[in-house]
C-alpha atoms as a printed R data frame, in Angstrom:
    type eleno elety resid chain resno      x       y       z
1   ATOM     1    CA   UNK     A     1 56.706  92.903 197.470
2   ATOM     2    CA   UNK     A     2 53.174  92.281 196.298
3   ATOM     3    CA   UNK     A     3 51.466  94.309 193.621
4   ATOM     4    CA   UNK     A     4 48.852  95.579 196.094
5   ATOM     5    CA   UNK     A     5 51.621  96.984 198.294
6   ATOM     6    CA   UNK     A     6 53.073  99.120 195.494
7   ATOM     7    CA   UNK     A     7 51.803 102.671 194.909
8   ATOM     8    CA   UNK     A     8 50.849 102.135 191.284
9   ATOM     9    CA   UNK     A     9 48.696 104.686 189.379
10  ATOM    10    CA   UNK     A    10 45.319 103.352 188.389
11  ATOM    11    CA   UNK     A    11 43.875 103.759 184.947
12  ATOM    12    CA   UNK     A    12 41.140 106.346 184.426
13  ATOM    13    CA   UNK     A    13 38.336 106.227 181.836
14  ATOM    14    CA   UNK     A    14 39.680 105.204 178.422
15  ATOM    15    CA   UNK     A    15 43.071 104.198 179.862
16  ATOM    16    CA   UNK     A    16 44.960 100.973 180.488
17  ATOM    17    CA   UNK     A    17 47.567 100.091 183.076
18  ATOM    18    CA   UNK     A    18 50.590  98.149 181.621
19  ATOM    19    CA   UNK     A    19 53.182  96.087 183.403
20  ATOM    20    CA   UNK     A    20 56.187  96.933 181.305
21  ATOM    21    CA   UNK     A    21 58.520  94.210 180.123
22  ATOM    22    CA   UNK     A    22 61.001  96.372 178.234
23  ATOM    23    CA   UNK     A    23 61.386  99.905 177.023
24  ATOM    24    CA   UNK     A    24 63.350 101.096 174.010
25  ATOM    25    CA   UNK     A    25 66.031 103.759 174.451
26  ATOM    26    CA   UNK     A    26 66.034 106.514 171.830
27  ATOM    27    CA   UNK     A    27 67.821 109.795 171.278
28  ATOM    28    CA   UNK     A    28 64.491 111.431 171.992
29  ATOM    29    CA   UNK     A    29 64.941 110.308 175.592
30  ATOM    30    CA   UNK     A    30 68.266 112.166 175.729
31  ATOM    31    CA   UNK     A    31 66.558 115.280 174.311
32  ATOM    32    CA   UNK     A    32 63.979 115.129 177.048
33  ATOM    33    CA   UNK     A    33 66.602 114.576 179.745
34  ATOM    34    CA   UNK     A    34 68.746 117.528 178.744
35  ATOM    35    CA   UNK     A    35 65.750 119.791 178.203
36  ATOM    36    CA   UNK     A    36 66.090 120.270 174.441
37  ATOM    37    CA   UNK     A    37 62.601 118.830 174.156
38  ATOM    38    CA   UNK     A    38 60.432 120.228 176.888
39  ATOM    39    CA   UNK     A    39 58.296 118.186 179.244
40  ATOM    40    CA   UNK     A    40 56.301 119.251 182.310
41  ATOM    41    CA   UNK     A    41 58.328 118.702 185.465
42  ATOM    42    CA   UNK     A    42 58.620 116.371 187.200
43  ATOM    43    CA   UNK     A    43 58.379 113.690 184.566
44  ATOM    44    CA   UNK     A    44 59.339 110.067 183.980
45  ATOM    45    CA   UNK     A    45 61.440 109.539 180.855
46  ATOM    46    CA   UNK     A    46 60.893 107.015 178.097
47  ATOM    47    CA   UNK     A    47 58.555 107.028 175.067
48  ATOM    48    CA   UNK     A    48 58.372 103.408 173.851
49  ATOM    49    CA   UNK     A    49 57.481 100.162 175.579
50  ATOM    50    CA   UNK     A    50 55.862  96.762 175.439
51  ATOM    51    CA   UNK     A    51 54.291  94.684 178.232
52  ATOM    52    CA   UNK     A    52 51.117  93.091 179.529
53  ATOM    53    CA   UNK     A    53 47.906  94.865 180.511
54  ATOM    54    CA   UNK     A    54 47.371  94.620 184.256
55  ATOM    55    CA   UNK     A    55 44.180  96.683 184.521
56  ATOM    56    CA   UNK     A    56 41.748  98.433 182.240
57  ATOM    57    CA   UNK     A    57 39.830 101.619 182.922
58  ATOM    58    CA   UNK     A    58 36.129 102.175 182.399
59  ATOM    59    CA   UNK     A    59 34.936 102.382 178.835
60  ATOM    60    CA   UNK     A    60 37.822 100.341 177.403
61  ATOM    61    CA   UNK     A    61 36.458  97.545 175.194
62  ATOM    62    CA   UNK     A    62 39.319  96.650 172.865
63  ATOM    63    CA   UNK     A    63 41.690  95.427 175.569
64  ATOM    64    CA   UNK     A    64 41.550  93.141 178.632
65  ATOM    65    CA   UNK     A    65 43.813  92.101 181.445
66  ATOM    66    CA   UNK     A    66 46.609  89.839 180.174
67  ATOM    67    CA   UNK     A    67 46.772  91.235 176.593
68  ATOM    68    CA   UNK     A    68 50.225  91.738 175.222
69  ATOM    69    CA   UNK     A    69 50.575  95.308 173.955
70  ATOM    70    CA   UNK     A    70 53.010  97.984 172.843
71  ATOM    71    CA   UNK     A    71 52.879 101.728 172.466
72  ATOM    72    CA   UNK     A    72 55.053 104.804 171.730
73  ATOM    73    CA   UNK     A    73 55.138 108.615 172.081
74  ATOM    74    CA   UNK     A    74 53.610 108.576 175.580
75  ATOM    75    CA   UNK     A    75 56.041 109.701 178.264
76  ATOM    76    CA   UNK     A    76 56.704 107.484 181.285
77  ATOM    77    CA   UNK     A    77 58.014 104.120 180.085
78  ATOM    78    CA   UNK     A    78 61.056 104.018 182.447
79  ATOM    79    CA   UNK     A    79 58.894 102.279 184.990
80  ATOM    80    CA   UNK     A    80 57.531  98.947 186.138
81  ATOM    81    CA   UNK     A    81 53.944 100.036 185.573
82  ATOM    82    CA   UNK     A    82 52.619 102.794 183.305
83  ATOM    83    CA   UNK     A    83 49.311 104.305 182.242
84  ATOM    84    CA   UNK     A    84 48.520 104.912 178.583
85  ATOM    85    CA   UNK     A    85 45.427 105.977 176.654
86  ATOM    86    CA   UNK     A    86 43.871 102.812 175.122
87  ATOM    87    CA   UNK     A    87 43.631 104.624 171.801
88  ATOM    88    CA   UNK     A    88 47.423 104.846 171.576
89  ATOM    89    CA   UNK     A    89 48.031 101.158 172.449
90  ATOM    90    CA   UNK     A    90 48.254  98.271 169.969
91  ATOM    91    CA   UNK     A    91 48.074  94.489 170.382
92  ATOM    92    CA   UNK     A    92 51.356  92.603 169.869
93  ATOM    93    CA   UNK     A    93 50.969  89.474 167.741
94  ATOM    94    CA   UNK     A    94 51.376  86.270 169.752
95  ATOM    95    CA   UNK     A    95 54.471  85.172 167.817
96  ATOM    96    CA   UNK     A    96 56.299  88.490 168.302
97  ATOM    97    CA   UNK     A    97 58.717  88.793 171.224
98  ATOM    98    CA   UNK     A    98 57.763  91.623 173.542
99  ATOM    99    CA   UNK     A    99 61.405  92.823 173.529
100 ATOM   100    CA   UNK     A   100 61.287  93.177 169.737
101 ATOM   101    CA   UNK     A   101 57.975  94.955 169.945
102 ATOM   102    CA   UNK     A   102 59.385  97.340 172.525
103 ATOM   103    CA   UNK     A   103 62.350  98.070 170.316
104 ATOM   104    CA   UNK     A   104 60.394  98.406 167.091
105 ATOM   105    CA   UNK     A   105 57.662 100.897 167.865
106 ATOM   106    CA   UNK     A   106 59.284 104.284 167.744
107 ATOM   107    CA   UNK     A   107 61.929 103.582 165.172
108 ATOM   108    CA   UNK     A   108 59.798 101.247 163.017
109 ATOM   109    CA   UNK     A   109 56.922 103.701 162.841
110 ATOM   110    CA   UNK     A   110 59.345 106.538 162.158
111 ATOM   111    CA   UNK     A   111 60.843 104.606 159.248
112 ATOM   112    CA   UNK     A   112 57.314 103.999 157.995
113 ATOM   113    CA   UNK     A   113 56.153 107.588 157.978
114 ATOM   114    CA   UNK     A   114 59.456 108.893 156.568
115 ATOM   115    CA   UNK     A   115 59.390 106.553 153.583
116 ATOM   116    CA   UNK     A   116 55.632 106.425 153.032
117 ATOM   117    CA   UNK     A   117 54.398 109.888 153.933
118 ATOM   118    CA   UNK     A   118 57.067 112.544 154.484
119 ATOM   119    CA   UNK     A   119 58.772 111.621 151.223
120 ATOM   120    CA   UNK     A   120 57.075 108.549 149.636
121 ATOM   121    CA   UNK     A   121 59.919 106.624 148.153
122 ATOM   122    CA   UNK     A   122 59.524 105.101 144.709
123 ATOM   123    CA   UNK     A   123 61.360 102.151 143.278
124 ATOM   124    CA   UNK     A   124 64.540 103.314 141.525
125 ATOM   125    CA   UNK     A   125 64.976 106.504 143.585
126 ATOM   126    CA   UNK     A   126 68.004 107.120 145.731
127 ATOM   127    CA   UNK     A   127 67.994 107.943 149.420
128 ATOM   128    CA   UNK     A   128 70.813 109.055 151.672
129 ATOM   129    CA   UNK     A   129 70.480 107.671 155.207
130 ATOM   130    CA   UNK     A   130 72.684 109.168 157.898
131 ATOM   131    CA   UNK     A   131 73.753 107.248 161.022
132 ATOM   132    CA   UNK     A   132 72.763 104.029 159.261
133 ATOM   133    CA   UNK     A   133 74.243 101.715 161.913
134 ATOM   134    CA   UNK     A   134 72.075 103.164 164.657
135 ATOM   135    CA   UNK     A   135 68.654 101.852 165.631
136 ATOM   136    CA   UNK     A   136 66.578 104.053 163.359
137 ATOM   137    CA   UNK     A   137 69.212 104.049 160.618
138 ATOM   138    CA   UNK     A   138 69.225 100.257 160.325
139 ATOM   139    CA   UNK     A   139 65.405 100.031 160.204
140 ATOM   140    CA   UNK     A   140 65.155 102.960 157.773
141 ATOM   141    CA   UNK     A   141 67.716 101.333 155.462
142 ATOM   142    CA   UNK     A   142 65.807  98.029 155.417
143 ATOM   143    CA   UNK     A   143 62.453  99.727 154.734
144 ATOM   144    CA   UNK     A   144 63.909 101.907 151.958
145 ATOM   145    CA   UNK     A   145 65.494  98.865 150.360
146 ATOM   146    CA   UNK     A   146 62.189  96.991 150.718
147 ATOM   147    CA   UNK     A   147 60.484  99.749 148.698
148 ATOM   148    CA   UNK     A   148 62.974  99.326 145.808
149 ATOM   149    CA   UNK     A   149 65.077 102.415 146.523
150 ATOM   150    CA   UNK     A   150 68.823 102.650 146.229
151 ATOM   151    CA   UNK     A   151 70.313 103.423 149.659
152 ATOM   152    CA   UNK     A   152 73.502 105.327 150.212
153 ATOM   153    CA   UNK     A   153 74.347 105.268 153.903
154 ATOM   154    CA   UNK     A   154 76.802 106.976 156.236
155 ATOM   155    CA   UNK     A   155 78.463 105.612 159.335
156 ATOM   156    CA   UNK     A   156 81.347 106.655 161.554
157 ATOM   157    CA   UNK     A   157 83.591 103.582 161.945
158 ATOM   158    CA   UNK     A   158 84.551 100.567 159.849
159 ATOM   159    CA   UNK     A   159 82.509  98.333 162.152
160 ATOM   160    CA   UNK     A   160 79.442 100.533 161.723
161 ATOM   161    CA   UNK     A   161 80.018 100.620 157.958
162 ATOM   162    CA   UNK     A   162 79.774  96.833 157.939
163 ATOM   163    CA   UNK     A   163 76.533  96.922 159.987
164 ATOM   164    CA   UNK     A   164 75.017  99.358 157.533
165 ATOM   165    CA   UNK     A   165 75.941  96.998 154.706
166 ATOM   166    CA   UNK     A   166 74.293  94.104 156.570
167 ATOM   167    CA   UNK     A   167 71.158  96.209 156.892
168 ATOM   168    CA   UNK     A   168 70.968  96.392 153.085
169 ATOM   169    CA   UNK     A   169 72.679  99.676 152.129
170 ATOM   170    CA   UNK     A   170 73.914  99.595 148.526
171 ATOM   171    CA   UNK     A   171 76.831 101.895 149.282
172 ATOM   172    CA   UNK     A   172 78.215 103.009 152.635
173 ATOM   173    CA   UNK     A   173 80.374 106.071 153.287
174 ATOM   174    CA   UNK     A   174 82.630 106.307 156.348
175 ATOM   175    CA   UNK     A   175 82.217 109.965 157.197
176 ATOM   176    CA   UNK     A   176 85.165 109.799 159.583
177 ATOM   177    CA   UNK     A   177 87.596 109.178 156.690
178 ATOM   178    CA   UNK     A   178 85.607 110.383 153.663
179 ATOM   179    CA   UNK     A   179 83.769 113.541 152.679
180 ATOM   180    CA   UNK     A   180 80.216 112.188 152.350
181 ATOM   181    CA   UNK     A   181 79.113 115.131 150.167
182 ATOM   182    CA   UNK     A   182 81.782 114.439 147.573
183 ATOM   183    CA   UNK     A   183 81.205 110.714 147.734
184 ATOM   184    CA   UNK     A   184 77.460 111.124 147.175
185 ATOM   185    CA   UNK     A   185 78.087 113.297 144.162
186 ATOM   186    CA   UNK     A   186 80.405 110.668 142.747
187 ATOM   187    CA   UNK     A   187 77.937 107.855 143.354
188 ATOM   188    CA   UNK     A   188 75.099 109.731 141.709
189 ATOM   189    CA   UNK     A   189 77.054 111.131 138.767
190 ATOM   190    CA   UNK     A   190 76.691 114.642 140.079
191 ATOM   191    CA   UNK     A   191 72.847 114.539 140.136
192 ATOM   192    CA   UNK     A   192 72.361 114.158 143.871
193 ATOM   193    CA   UNK     A   193 69.918 112.001 145.822
194 ATOM   194    CA   UNK     A   194 66.128 112.295 145.817
195 ATOM   195    CA   UNK     A   195 65.882 112.506 149.585
196 ATOM   196    CA   UNK     A   196 68.125 112.731 152.637
197 ATOM   197    CA   UNK     A   197 66.857 111.219 155.887
198 ATOM   198    CA   UNK     A   198 68.933 113.067 158.522
199 ATOM   199    CA   UNK     A   199 68.739 112.302 162.253
200 ATOM   200    CA   UNK     A   200 72.106 113.910 163.018
201 ATOM   201    CA   UNK     A   201 71.386 117.616 162.568
202 ATOM   202    CA   UNK     A   202 74.089 120.242 163.077
203 ATOM   203    CA   UNK     A   203 77.084 118.214 161.826
204 ATOM   204    CA   UNK     A   204 75.433 117.057 158.572
205 ATOM   205    CA   UNK     A   205 72.837 119.714 157.712
206 ATOM   206    CA   UNK     A   206 74.699 121.941 155.287
207 ATOM   207    CA   UNK     A   207 76.283 119.097 153.341
208 ATOM   208    CA   UNK     A   208 72.983 117.175 153.338
209 ATOM   209    CA   UNK     A   209 71.427 120.038 151.398
210 ATOM   210    CA   UNK     A   210 74.359 119.893 148.978
211 ATOM   211    CA   UNK     A   211 73.711 116.194 148.385
212 ATOM   212    CA   UNK     A   212 70.181 116.755 147.000
213 ATOM   213    CA   UNK     A   213 69.073 116.859 143.393
214 ATOM   214    CA   UNK     A   214 67.117 119.901 142.285
215 ATOM   215    CA   UNK     A   215 63.741 119.916 144.136
216 ATOM   216    CA   UNK     A   216 65.021 117.202 146.423
217 ATOM   217    CA   UNK     A   217 63.808 116.664 149.998
218 ATOM   218    CA   UNK     A   218 65.674 116.913 153.284
219 ATOM   219    CA   UNK     A   219 63.760 115.231 156.089
220 ATOM   220    CA   UNK     A   220 65.476 116.434 159.264
221 ATOM   221    CA   UNK     A   221 63.975 114.233 161.958
222 ATOM   222    CA   UNK     A   222 66.616 114.340 164.662
223 ATOM   223    CA   UNK     A   223 69.455 116.302 166.240
224 ATOM   224    CA   UNK     A   224 71.887 113.808 167.744
225 ATOM   225    CA   UNK     A   225 74.851 116.157 167.068
226 ATOM   226    CA   UNK     A   226 72.989 119.291 168.153
227 ATOM   227    CA   UNK     A   227 70.478 121.827 166.836
228 ATOM   228    CA   UNK     A   228 70.878 123.325 163.364
229 ATOM   229    CA   UNK     A   229 71.680 127.053 163.583
230 ATOM   230    CA   UNK     A   230 69.194 129.510 162.051
231 ATOM   231    CA   UNK     A   231 69.643 129.997 158.321
232 ATOM   232    CA   UNK     A   232 68.146 132.053 155.466
233 ATOM   233    CA   UNK     A   233 65.386 130.049 153.635
234 ATOM   234    CA   UNK     A   234 66.546 131.727 150.418
235 ATOM   235    CA   UNK     A   235 69.389 129.139 150.492
236 ATOM   236    CA   UNK     A   236 66.884 126.467 149.543
237 ATOM   237    CA   UNK     A   237 66.130 128.298 146.297
238 ATOM   238    CA   UNK     A   238 69.788 128.993 145.543
239 ATOM   239    CA   UNK     A   239 70.653 125.307 145.951
240 ATOM   240    CA   UNK     A   240 67.952 124.075 143.606
241 ATOM   241    CA   UNK     A   241 64.415 124.794 144.935
242 ATOM   242    CA   UNK     A   242 64.916 122.285 147.731
243 ATOM   243    CA   UNK     A   243 62.305 121.150 150.273
244 ATOM   244    CA   UNK     A   244 63.094 121.053 153.954
245 ATOM   245    CA   UNK     A   245 60.816 119.475 156.568
246 ATOM   246    CA   UNK     A   246 61.177 118.745 160.279
247 ATOM   247    CA   UNK     A   247 58.742 115.818 160.727
248 ATOM   248    CA   UNK     A   248 57.831 114.235 164.072
249 ATOM   249    CA   UNK     A   249 56.185 110.894 164.763
250 ATOM   250    CA   UNK     A   250 53.273 112.260 166.866
251 ATOM   251    CA   UNK     A   251 51.825 114.076 163.851
252 ATOM   252    CA   UNK     A   252 52.018 110.913 161.704
253 ATOM   253    CA   UNK     A   253 50.154 108.722 164.220
254 ATOM   254    CA   UNK     A   254 47.743 111.460 165.277
255 ATOM   255    CA   UNK     A   255 44.651 109.268 164.669
256 ATOM   256    CA   UNK     A   256 43.908 105.711 165.719
257 ATOM   257    CA   UNK     A   257 43.466 104.696 162.059
258 ATOM   258    CA   UNK     A   258 46.892 106.023 161.088
259 ATOM   259    CA   UNK     A   259 48.552 104.345 164.078
260 ATOM   260    CA   UNK     A   260 46.955 100.995 163.197
261 ATOM   261    CA   UNK     A   261 47.831 101.303 159.519
262 ATOM   262    CA   UNK     A   262 51.493 101.926 160.230
263 ATOM   263    CA   UNK     A   263 51.701  99.288 162.979
264 ATOM   264    CA   UNK     A   264 50.028  96.669 160.779
265 ATOM   265    CA   UNK     A   265 52.676  97.196 158.096
266 ATOM   266    CA   UNK     A   266 55.492  97.203 160.670
267 ATOM   267    CA   UNK     A   267 54.404  93.974 162.371
268 ATOM   268    CA   UNK     A   268 53.904  92.408 158.958
269 ATOM   269    CA   UNK     A   269 57.475  93.231 157.995
270 ATOM   270    CA   UNK     A   270 58.788  91.833 161.265
271 ATOM   271    CA   UNK     A   271 56.742  88.619 160.903
272 ATOM   272    CA   UNK     A   272 57.976  88.016 157.358
273 ATOM   273    CA   UNK     A   273 61.584  88.804 158.211
274 ATOM   274    CA   UNK     A   274 61.662  91.648 155.655
275 ATOM   275    CA   UNK     A   275 62.675  93.948 158.501
276 ATOM   276    CA   UNK     A   276 64.754  92.859 161.495
277 ATOM   277    CA   UNK     A   277 65.257  94.728 164.779
278 ATOM   278    CA   UNK     A   278 68.782  94.183 165.852
279 ATOM   279    CA   UNK     A   279 68.960  94.471 169.668
280 ATOM   280    CA   UNK     A   280 72.689  94.896 170.309
281 ATOM   281    CA   UNK     A   281 72.615  96.383 173.842
282 ATOM   282    CA   UNK     A   282 70.431  95.562 176.783
283 ATOM   283    CA   UNK     A   283 70.577  97.228 180.239
284 ATOM   284    CA   UNK     A   284 68.525  96.755 183.416
285 ATOM   285    CA   UNK     A   285 66.214  99.698 184.009
286 ATOM   286    CA   UNK     A   286 68.358 100.553 187.065
287 ATOM   287    CA   UNK     A   287 71.301 101.205 184.692
288 ATOM   288    CA   UNK     A   288 69.487 103.750 182.574
289 ATOM   289    CA   UNK     A   289 72.215 106.313 183.351
290 ATOM   290    CA   UNK     A   290 74.863 104.074 181.884
291 ATOM   291    CA   UNK     A   291 72.713 103.289 178.861
292 ATOM   292    CA   UNK     A   292 72.275 107.012 178.158
293 ATOM   293    CA   UNK     A   293 76.028 107.566 178.458
294 ATOM   294    CA   UNK     A   294 76.757 104.778 175.967
295 ATOM   295    CA   UNK     A   295 74.211 106.104 173.511
296 ATOM   296    CA   UNK     A   296 75.428 109.712 173.702
297 ATOM   297    CA   UNK     A   297 79.045 108.581 173.223
298 ATOM   298    CA   UNK     A   298 78.011 106.759 170.057
299 ATOM   299    CA   UNK     A   299 79.301 103.481 171.422
300 ATOM   300    CA   UNK     A   300 76.057 101.698 170.584
301 ATOM   301    CA   UNK     A   301 74.782 100.164 167.401
302 ATOM   302    CA   UNK     A   302 71.311  98.909 166.501
303 ATOM   303    CA   UNK     A   303 68.672  99.012 169.181
304 ATOM   304    CA   UNK     A   304 69.238  99.667 172.895
305 ATOM   305    CA   UNK     A   305 66.743  98.226 175.367
306 ATOM   306    CA   UNK     A   306 66.060  98.782 179.046
307 ATOM   307    CA   UNK     A   307 64.580  95.611 180.601
308 ATOM   308    CA   UNK     A   308 62.313  95.943 183.607
């Protein structure tokens, strides 16, 4: 079938049309699918992709047909063609594989804002990273290590423990066989960690708070195990004047300048080899259902891609 025979949406003013090469699969996609994160219906899932610009709308001057680009946090990437605001799209360096770019955007930029803005890590501080063998966990571990922090990681199987070590974690706790709260206290001499980066949610929340030093930070940026039940904020004071935040990527790339700043750092890390995106699972777009099932069953490690 020829392009002109396909009913493809056309870009409006300030927009670009992208022929998608690959889209990254994230737990956010699951949240959209099950309705935990709301989207107007009907909608096309997917929030991260890379590809080639096939058409530009009026007023677009920074991009042209044939440019290799990537973007994130715009719904609709489970598709052959998609429309995105040009202001939310970035050029992919010529030496960077589009598959890597597709898999790096959401998780790489998340790792950046968590470690540079939500809780700016300093050399010598200690971070606890949950689900460290998953896509975001492996990137977050590498970035935290790059910043000079000590990384204590958690993972659920011996194989995932090894992957977390390979990503650079200084110590890894198998939460299936060990009490991670008690292990963290041992590893920190009872002080606790400076920050917990928690994408798990319900299953880890209470003990994550207990792992923090006084005035420590819990960055709860995901809910792979379910939503955290309501709790009394006074608990934060009782446990040591703790800080709790629920950050989200959209608010940390709200401006073009901020998006470009974070992407520049991310692509620089990828080019230098300081950060590696480990694509361990690839599915055709037609097998998106199977890919979601594997992700939800925690049978995946590293990054999962859907190829178009």
